[in-house]
HTML snippet that shows the backbone in 3Dmol.js (N, CA, C, O; Angstrom):
<script src="https://3Dmol.org/build/3Dmol-min.js"></script>
<div id="view" style="width:600px;height:400px;position:relative"></div>
<script>
const pdb = `
ATOM      1  N   UNK A   1       5.165  -0.684 -23.025  1.00  0.00           N
ATOM      2  CA  UNK A   1       6.284   0.032 -21.866  1.00  0.00           C
ATOM      3  C   UNK A   1       5.660   0.465 -20.681  1.00  0.00           C
ATOM      4  O   UNK A   1       5.212   1.610 -20.626  1.00  0.00           O
ATOM      5  N   UNK A   2       5.577  -0.281 -19.757  1.00  0.00           N
ATOM      6  CA  UNK A   2       4.851   0.182 -18.306  1.00  0.00           C
ATOM      7  C   UNK A   2       3.447   0.866 -18.477  1.00  0.00           C
ATOM      8  O   UNK A   2       3.039   1.647 -17.618  1.00  0.00           O
ATOM      9  N   UNK A   3       2.750   0.578 -19.540  1.00  0.00           N
ATOM     10  CA  UNK A   3       1.338   1.078 -19.782  1.00  0.00           C
ATOM     11  C   UNK A   3       1.390   2.461 -20.267  1.00  0.00           C
ATOM     12  O   UNK A   3       0.406   3.197 -20.185  1.00  0.00           O
ATOM     13  N   UNK A   4       2.602   2.870 -20.813  1.00  0.00           N
ATOM     14  CA  UNK A   4       2.522   4.234 -21.253  1.00  0.00           C
ATOM     15  C   UNK A   4       2.692   4.202 -22.842  1.00  0.00           C
ATOM     16  O   UNK A   4       3.640   3.647 -23.398  1.00  0.00           O
ATOM     17  N   UNK A   5       1.543   4.937 -23.575  1.00  0.00           N
ATOM     18  CA  UNK A   5       1.653   4.701 -25.123  1.00  0.00           C
ATOM     19  C   UNK A   5       2.475   5.903 -25.564  1.00  0.00           C
ATOM     20  O   UNK A   5       3.032   6.712 -24.823  1.00  0.00           O
ATOM     21  N   UNK A   6       2.459   5.888 -26.875  1.00  0.00           N
ATOM     22  CA  UNK A   6       3.257   6.811 -27.753  1.00  0.00           C
ATOM     23  C   UNK A   6       2.706   8.259 -27.407  1.00  0.00           C
ATOM     24  O   UNK A   6       3.527   9.168 -27.281  1.00  0.00           O
ATOM     25  N   UNK A   7       1.481   8.487 -27.263  1.00  0.00           N
ATOM     26  CA  UNK A   7       1.084   9.988 -27.023  1.00  0.00           C
ATOM     27  C   UNK A   7       1.355  10.580 -25.685  1.00  0.00           C
ATOM     28  O   UNK A   7       1.796  11.718 -25.526  1.00  0.00           O
ATOM     29  N   UNK A   8       1.034   9.650 -24.625  1.00  0.00           N
ATOM     30  CA  UNK A   8       1.781  10.001 -23.391  1.00  0.00           C
ATOM     31  C   UNK A   8       3.074  10.263 -23.219  1.00  0.00           C
ATOM     32  O   UNK A   8       3.457  11.215 -22.539  1.00  0.00           O
ATOM     33  N   UNK A   9       3.942   9.360 -23.877  1.00  0.00           N
ATOM     34  CA  UNK A   9       5.498   9.608 -23.802  1.00  0.00           C
ATOM     35  C   UNK A   9       5.854  11.062 -24.777  1.00  0.00           C
ATOM     36  O   UNK A   9       6.849  11.763 -24.594  1.00  0.00           O
ATOM     37  N   UNK A  10       5.120  11.235 -25.511  1.00  0.00           N
ATOM     38  CA  UNK A  10       5.453  12.305 -26.393  1.00  0.00           C
ATOM     39  C   UNK A  10       5.153  13.807 -25.457  1.00  0.00           C
ATOM     40  O   UNK A  10       5.850  14.822 -25.436  1.00  0.00           O
ATOM     41  N   UNK A  11       3.982  13.549 -24.785  1.00  0.00           N
ATOM     42  CA  UNK A  11       3.738  14.623 -23.901  1.00  0.00           C
ATOM     43  C   UNK A  11       4.661  14.963 -22.871  1.00  0.00           C
ATOM     44  O   UNK A  11       4.972  16.126 -22.616  1.00  0.00           O
ATOM     45  N   UNK A  12       5.167  13.814 -22.189  1.00  0.00           N
ATOM     46  CA  UNK A  12       6.240  13.845 -20.876  1.00  0.00           C
ATOM     47  C   UNK A  12       7.491  14.357 -21.661  1.00  0.00           C
ATOM     48  O   UNK A  12       8.204  15.175 -21.079  1.00  0.00           O
ATOM     49  N   UNK A  13       7.783  14.014 -22.746  1.00  0.00           N
ATOM     50  CA  UNK A  13       9.141  14.719 -23.401  1.00  0.00           C
ATOM     51  C   UNK A  13       8.942  16.065 -23.763  1.00  0.00           C
ATOM     52  O   UNK A  13       9.830  16.902 -23.600  1.00  0.00           O
ATOM     53  N   UNK A  14       7.763  16.354 -24.277  1.00  0.00           N
ATOM     54  CA  UNK A  14       7.611  17.980 -24.480  1.00  0.00           C
ATOM     55  C   UNK A  14       7.568  18.723 -23.282  1.00  0.00           C
ATOM     56  O   UNK A  14       8.109  19.829 -23.280  1.00  0.00           O
ATOM     57  N   UNK A  15       6.954  18.253 -22.145  1.00  0.00           N
ATOM     58  CA  UNK A  15       6.988  18.744 -20.826  1.00  0.00           C
ATOM     59  C   UNK A  15       8.511  18.924 -20.201  1.00  0.00           C
ATOM     60  O   UNK A  15       8.920  19.946 -19.649  1.00  0.00           O
ATOM     61  N   UNK A  16       9.264  17.695 -20.413  1.00  0.00           N
ATOM     62  CA  UNK A  16      10.776  17.760 -19.833  1.00  0.00           C
ATOM     63  C   UNK A  16      11.439  18.943 -20.712  1.00  0.00           C
ATOM     64  O   UNK A  16      12.082  19.826 -20.145  1.00  0.00           O
ATOM     65  N   UNK A  17      11.271  18.934 -22.058  1.00  0.00           N
ATOM     66  CA  UNK A  17      11.980  20.048 -22.915  1.00  0.00           C
ATOM     67  C   UNK A  17      11.563  21.340 -22.425  1.00  0.00           C
ATOM     68  O   UNK A  17      12.453  22.157 -22.187  1.00  0.00           O
ATOM     69  N   UNK A  18      10.151  21.715 -22.201  1.00  0.00           N
ATOM     70  CA  UNK A  18      10.109  22.976 -21.802  1.00  0.00           C
ATOM     71  C   UNK A  18      10.595  23.385 -20.315  1.00  0.00           C
ATOM     72  O   UNK A  18      10.915  24.536 -20.016  1.00  0.00           O
ATOM     73  N   UNK A  19      10.607  22.325 -19.454  1.00  0.00           N
ATOM     74  CA  UNK A  19      11.133  22.822 -18.138  1.00  0.00           C
ATOM     75  C   UNK A  19      12.769  22.965 -18.141  1.00  0.00           C
ATOM     76  O   UNK A  19      13.411  23.782 -17.481  1.00  0.00           O
ATOM     77  N   UNK A  20      13.242  22.069 -18.956  1.00  0.00           N
ATOM     78  CA  UNK A  20      14.806  21.995 -18.769  1.00  0.00           C
ATOM     79  C   UNK A  20      15.336  22.712 -19.883  1.00  0.00           C
ATOM     80  O   UNK A  20      16.438  23.232 -19.711  1.00  0.00           O
ATOM     81  N   UNK A  21      14.797  22.841 -20.951  1.00  0.00           N
ATOM     82  CA  UNK A  21      15.393  23.457 -22.156  1.00  0.00           C
ATOM     83  C   UNK A  21      16.119  22.292 -22.881  1.00  0.00           C
ATOM     84  O   UNK A  21      16.277  21.182 -22.372  1.00  0.00           O
ATOM     85  N   UNK A  22      16.606  22.701 -24.293  1.00  0.00           N
ATOM     86  CA  UNK A  22      17.035  21.968 -25.056  1.00  0.00           C
ATOM     87  C   UNK A  22      18.664  21.569 -24.776  1.00  0.00           C
ATOM     88  O   UNK A  22      19.224  20.482 -24.919  1.00  0.00           O
ATOM     89  N   UNK A  23      19.132  22.705 -24.379  1.00  0.00           N
ATOM     90  CA  UNK A  23      20.670  22.629 -23.996  1.00  0.00           C
ATOM     91  C   UNK A  23      21.030  21.460 -22.825  1.00  0.00           C
ATOM     92  O   UNK A  23      22.093  20.839 -22.813  1.00  0.00           O
ATOM     93  N   UNK A  24      20.028  21.296 -21.923  1.00  0.00           N
ATOM     94  CA  UNK A  24      20.164  20.717 -20.699  1.00  0.00           C
ATOM     95  C   UNK A  24      19.828  18.996 -20.986  1.00  0.00           C
ATOM     96  O   UNK A  24      20.148  18.121 -20.181  1.00  0.00           O
ATOM     97  N   UNK A  25      19.213  18.766 -22.130  1.00  0.00           N
ATOM     98  CA  UNK A  25      18.691  17.322 -22.289  1.00  0.00           C
ATOM     99  C   UNK A  25      19.904  16.409 -22.417  1.00  0.00           C
ATOM    100  O   UNK A  25      19.913  15.377 -21.746  1.00  0.00           O
ATOM    101  N   UNK A  26      20.976  16.707 -23.256  1.00  0.00           N
ATOM    102  CA  UNK A  26      22.150  15.802 -23.254  1.00  0.00           C
ATOM    103  C   UNK A  26      22.594  15.401 -21.814  1.00  0.00           C
ATOM    104  O   UNK A  26      22.770  14.241 -21.442  1.00  0.00           O
ATOM    105  N   UNK A  27      22.757  16.565 -21.029  1.00  0.00           N
ATOM    106  CA  UNK A  27      23.459  16.508 -19.627  1.00  0.00           C
ATOM    107  C   UNK A  27      22.320  15.288 -18.796  1.00  0.00           C
ATOM    108  O   UNK A  27      22.657  14.307 -18.133  1.00  0.00           O
ATOM    109  N   UNK A  28      21.157  15.687 -19.062  1.00  0.00           N
ATOM    110  CA  UNK A  28      20.213  14.861 -18.261  1.00  0.00           C
ATOM    111  C   UNK A  28      20.175  13.439 -18.689  1.00  0.00           C
ATOM    112  O   UNK A  28      20.045  12.539 -17.859  1.00  0.00           O
ATOM    113  N   UNK A  29      20.299  13.182 -20.124  1.00  0.00           N
ATOM    114  CA  UNK A  29      20.462  11.808 -20.476  1.00  0.00           C
ATOM    115  C   UNK A  29      21.753  11.137 -20.056  1.00  0.00           C
ATOM    116  O   UNK A  29      21.772   9.915 -19.910  1.00  0.00           O
ATOM    117  N   UNK A  30      22.901  11.925 -19.843  1.00  0.00           N
ATOM    118  CA  UNK A  30      24.034  11.222 -19.451  1.00  0.00           C
ATOM    119  C   UNK A  30      24.041  10.881 -18.128  1.00  0.00           C
ATOM    120  O   UNK A  30      24.689   9.893 -17.783  1.00  0.00           O
ATOM    121  N   UNK A  31      23.320  11.644 -17.182  1.00  0.00           N
ATOM    122  CA  UNK A  31      23.216  11.398 -15.853  1.00  0.00           C
ATOM    123  C   UNK A  31      22.442  10.276 -15.769  1.00  0.00           C
ATOM    124  O   UNK A  31      22.907   9.340 -15.119  1.00  0.00           O
ATOM    125  N   UNK A  32      21.090  10.122 -16.405  1.00  0.00           N
ATOM    126  CA  UNK A  32      20.334   8.906 -16.288  1.00  0.00           C
ATOM    127  C   UNK A  32      21.154   7.647 -16.796  1.00  0.00           C
ATOM    128  O   UNK A  32      21.089   6.579 -16.187  1.00  0.00           O
ATOM    129  N   UNK A  33      21.795   7.783 -17.739  1.00  0.00           N
ATOM    130  CA  UNK A  33      22.479   6.653 -18.270  1.00  0.00           C
ATOM    131  C   UNK A  33      23.692   6.129 -17.300  1.00  0.00           C
ATOM    132  O   UNK A  33      24.036   4.949 -17.231  1.00  0.00           O
ATOM    133  N   UNK A  34      24.220   7.095 -16.641  1.00  0.00           N
ATOM    134  CA  UNK A  34      25.410   6.685 -15.786  1.00  0.00           C
ATOM    135  C   UNK A  34      24.560   6.087 -14.517  1.00  0.00           C
ATOM    136  O   UNK A  34      25.017   5.053 -14.029  1.00  0.00           O
ATOM    137  N   UNK A  35      23.523   6.562 -14.009  1.00  0.00           N
ATOM    138  CA  UNK A  35      22.572   6.090 -12.990  1.00  0.00           C
ATOM    139  C   UNK A  35      22.373   4.708 -13.318  1.00  0.00           C
ATOM    140  O   UNK A  35      22.761   3.850 -12.524  1.00  0.00           O
ATOM    141  N   UNK A  36      21.765   4.365 -14.486  1.00  0.00           N
ATOM    142  CA  UNK A  36      21.290   2.957 -14.729  1.00  0.00           C
ATOM    143  C   UNK A  36      22.363   2.080 -14.885  1.00  0.00           C
ATOM    144  O   UNK A  36      22.226   0.903 -14.551  1.00  0.00           O
ATOM    145  N   UNK A  37      23.683   2.598 -15.466  1.00  0.00           N
ATOM    146  CA  UNK A  37      24.797   1.855 -15.476  1.00  0.00           C
ATOM    147  C   UNK A  37      25.367   1.271 -14.141  1.00  0.00           C
ATOM    148  O   UNK A  37      25.629   0.083 -13.947  1.00  0.00           O
ATOM    149  N   UNK A  38      25.515   2.295 -13.257  1.00  0.00           N
ATOM    150  CA  UNK A  38      25.807   2.082 -11.719  1.00  0.00           C
ATOM    151  C   UNK A  38      25.052   1.208 -11.173  1.00  0.00           C
ATOM    152  O   UNK A  38      25.487   0.299 -10.466  1.00  0.00           O
ATOM    153  N   UNK A  39      23.633   1.425 -11.490  1.00  0.00           N
ATOM    154  CA  UNK A  39      22.797   0.486 -10.675  1.00  0.00           C
ATOM    155  C   UNK A  39      22.967  -0.912 -11.152  1.00  0.00           C
ATOM    156  O   UNK A  39      22.948  -1.807 -10.307  1.00  0.00           O
ATOM    157  N   UNK A  40      23.131  -1.206 -12.412  1.00  0.00           N
ATOM    158  CA  UNK A  40      23.214  -2.429 -13.116  1.00  0.00           C
ATOM    159  C   UNK A  40      24.634  -3.207 -12.525  1.00  0.00           C
ATOM    160  O   UNK A  40      24.696  -4.426 -12.360  1.00  0.00           O
ATOM    161  N   UNK A  41      25.575  -2.408 -12.289  1.00  0.00           N
ATOM    162  CA  UNK A  41      27.005  -2.760 -12.208  1.00  0.00           C
ATOM    163  C   UNK A  41      26.689  -3.303 -10.460  1.00  0.00           C
ATOM    164  O   UNK A  41      26.875  -4.482 -10.160  1.00  0.00           O
ATOM    165  N   UNK A  42      26.249  -2.373  -9.518  1.00  0.00           N
ATOM    166  CA  UNK A  42      25.992  -2.604  -8.155  1.00  0.00           C
ATOM    167  C   UNK A  42      24.973  -4.106  -7.860  1.00  0.00           C
ATOM    168  O   UNK A  42      25.128  -4.900  -6.932  1.00  0.00           O
ATOM    169  N   UNK A  43      24.171  -4.157  -8.707  1.00  0.00           N
ATOM    170  CA  UNK A  43      23.222  -5.324  -8.663  1.00  0.00           C
ATOM    171  C   UNK A  43      23.924  -6.665  -9.104  1.00  0.00           C
ATOM    172  O   UNK A  43      23.533  -7.751  -8.675  1.00  0.00           O
ATOM    173  N   UNK A  44      24.860  -6.553  -9.879  1.00  0.00           N
ATOM    174  CA  UNK A  44      25.725  -7.761 -10.577  1.00  0.00           C
ATOM    175  C   UNK A  44      26.802  -8.168  -9.596  1.00  0.00           C
ATOM    176  O   UNK A  44      27.112  -9.359  -9.555  1.00  0.00           O
ATOM    177  N   UNK A  45      27.426  -7.265  -8.770  1.00  0.00           N
ATOM    178  CA  UNK A  45      28.611  -7.547  -7.900  1.00  0.00           C
ATOM    179  C   UNK A  45      28.060  -8.052  -6.698  1.00  0.00           C
ATOM    180  O   UNK A  45      27.034  -7.650  -6.148  1.00  0.00           O
ATOM    181  N   UNK A  46      28.780  -8.925  -6.344  1.00  0.00           N
ATOM    182  CA  UNK A  46      28.456  -9.867  -5.138  1.00  0.00           C
ATOM    183  C   UNK A  46      29.476  -9.457  -3.784  1.00  0.00           C
ATOM    184  O   UNK A  46      29.774 -10.236  -2.880  1.00  0.00           O
ATOM    185  N   UNK A  47      29.852  -8.236  -3.889  1.00  0.00           N
ATOM    186  CA  UNK A  47      30.515  -7.834  -2.708  1.00  0.00           C
ATOM    187  C   UNK A  47      29.830  -7.532  -1.497  1.00  0.00           C
ATOM    188  O   UNK A  47      29.127  -6.522  -1.512  1.00  0.00           O
ATOM    189  N   UNK A  48      29.891  -8.184  -0.480  1.00  0.00           N
ATOM    190  CA  UNK A  48      29.243  -7.915   0.775  1.00  0.00           C
ATOM    191  C   UNK A  48      30.348  -7.259   1.767  1.00  0.00           C
ATOM    192  O   UNK A  48      31.577  -7.274   1.699  1.00  0.00           O
ATOM    193  N   UNK A  49      29.347  -6.601   2.841  1.00  0.00           N
ATOM    194  CA  UNK A  49      30.159  -6.155   3.854  1.00  0.00           C
ATOM    195  C   UNK A  49      30.122  -7.072   5.042  1.00  0.00           C
ATOM    196  O   UNK A  49      29.045  -7.568   5.374  1.00  0.00           O
ATOM    197  N   UNK A  50      31.164  -7.317   5.669  1.00  0.00           N
ATOM    198  CA  UNK A  50      31.287  -8.116   6.770  1.00  0.00           C
ATOM    199  C   UNK A  50      30.811  -7.575   7.982  1.00  0.00           C
ATOM    200  O   UNK A  50      31.611  -6.902   8.632  1.00  0.00           O
ATOM    201  N   UNK A  51      29.471  -7.763   8.492  1.00  0.00           N
ATOM    202  CA  UNK A  51      28.911  -7.173   9.618  1.00  0.00           C
ATOM    203  C   UNK A  51      28.963  -8.161  10.792  1.00  0.00           C
ATOM    204  O   UNK A  51      28.279  -7.941  11.791  1.00  0.00           O
ATOM    205  N   UNK A  52      29.645  -9.096  10.717  1.00  0.00           N
ATOM    206  CA  UNK A  52      29.789  -9.917  11.982  1.00  0.00           C
ATOM    207  C   UNK A  52      30.424  -9.509  13.177  1.00  0.00           C
ATOM    208  O   UNK A  52      31.527  -9.022  12.927  1.00  0.00           O
ATOM    209  N   UNK A  53      30.121  -9.525  14.491  1.00  0.00           N
ATOM    210  CA  UNK A  53      30.720  -8.717  15.422  1.00  0.00           C
ATOM    211  C   UNK A  53      32.072  -9.534  15.598  1.00  0.00           C
ATOM    212  O   UNK A  53      32.147 -10.747  15.400  1.00  0.00           O
ATOM    213  N   UNK A  54      33.129  -8.729  15.994  1.00  0.00           N
ATOM    214  CA  UNK A  54      34.460  -9.327  16.292  1.00  0.00           C
ATOM    215  C   UNK A  54      34.545  -9.758  17.733  1.00  0.00           C
ATOM    216  O   UNK A  54      33.975  -9.107  18.608  1.00  0.00           O
ATOM    217  N   UNK A  55      35.269 -10.884  18.007  1.00  0.00           N
ATOM    218  CA  UNK A  55      35.413 -11.431  19.362  1.00  0.00           C
ATOM    219  C   UNK A  55      36.329 -10.283  20.178  1.00  0.00           C
ATOM    220  O   UNK A  55      37.187  -9.647  19.567  1.00  0.00           O
ATOM    221  N   UNK A  56      36.101 -10.091  21.475  1.00  0.00           N
ATOM    222  CA  UNK A  56      36.935  -9.360  22.224  1.00  0.00           C
ATOM    223  C   UNK A  56      38.371  -9.519  22.107  1.00  0.00           C
ATOM    224  O   UNK A  56      39.082  -8.521  22.231  1.00  0.00           O
ATOM    225  N   UNK A  57      38.945 -10.802  21.854  1.00  0.00           N
ATOM    226  CA  UNK A  57      40.447 -11.118  21.556  1.00  0.00           C
ATOM    227  C   UNK A  57      40.730 -10.420  20.465  1.00  0.00           C
ATOM    228  O   UNK A  57      41.648  -9.600  20.470  1.00  0.00           O
ATOM    229  N   UNK A  58      39.924 -10.674  19.313  1.00  0.00           N
ATOM    230  CA  UNK A  58      40.167  -9.979  18.159  1.00  0.00           C
ATOM    231  C   UNK A  58      40.751  -8.598  17.975  1.00  0.00           C
ATOM    232  O   UNK A  58      41.767  -8.232  17.384  1.00  0.00           O
ATOM    233  N   UNK A  59      39.632  -7.790  18.785  1.00  0.00           N
ATOM    234  CA  UNK A  59      39.703  -6.423  18.835  1.00  0.00           C
ATOM    235  C   UNK A  59      41.042  -5.974  19.605  1.00  0.00           C
ATOM    236  O   UNK A  59      41.643  -4.971  19.219  1.00  0.00           O
ATOM    237  N   UNK A  60      41.472  -6.680  20.631  1.00  0.00           N
ATOM    238  CA  UNK A  60      42.730  -6.201  21.479  1.00  0.00           C
ATOM    239  C   UNK A  60      43.867  -6.652  20.594  1.00  0.00           C
ATOM    240  O   UNK A  60      44.919  -6.040  20.782  1.00  0.00           O
ATOM    241  N   UNK A  61      43.879  -7.578  19.683  1.00  0.00           N
ATOM    242  CA  UNK A  61      44.952  -7.943  18.900  1.00  0.00           C
ATOM    243  C   UNK A  61      45.329  -6.759  17.997  1.00  0.00           C
ATOM    244  O   UNK A  61      46.502  -6.412  17.852  1.00  0.00           O
ATOM    245  N   UNK A  62      44.197  -6.094  17.339  1.00  0.00           N
ATOM    246  CA  UNK A  62      44.451  -5.189  16.274  1.00  0.00           C
ATOM    247  C   UNK A  62      44.861  -4.025  16.921  1.00  0.00           C
ATOM    248  O   UNK A  62      45.225  -3.188  16.096  1.00  0.00           O
ATOM    249  N   UNK A  63      44.962  -3.574  18.287  1.00  0.00           N
ATOM    250  CA  UNK A  63      45.403  -2.224  18.730  1.00  0.00           C
ATOM    251  C   UNK A  63      46.931  -2.145  18.780  1.00  0.00           C
ATOM    252  O   UNK A  63      47.484  -1.101  19.126  1.00  0.00           O
TER     253      UNK A  63
END
`;
const viewer = $3Dmol.createViewer("view");
viewer.addModel(pdb, "pdb");
viewer.setStyle({}, {cartoon: {color: "spectrum"}});
viewer.zoomTo();
viewer.render();
</script>
């Protein structure tokens, strides 16, 4: 897992527990989960923004 073994992972988790406390861990996990979910959703969607410049006659018709 990214070159991180079990001892290193446990040390990281203990440091996070000391810094944030046990009460904040569920909120941190929820935030990370939402971030990952939104990232996956954004990478799967093919919505593209149309950045092609409009012709001058198209601009004057919209006014």
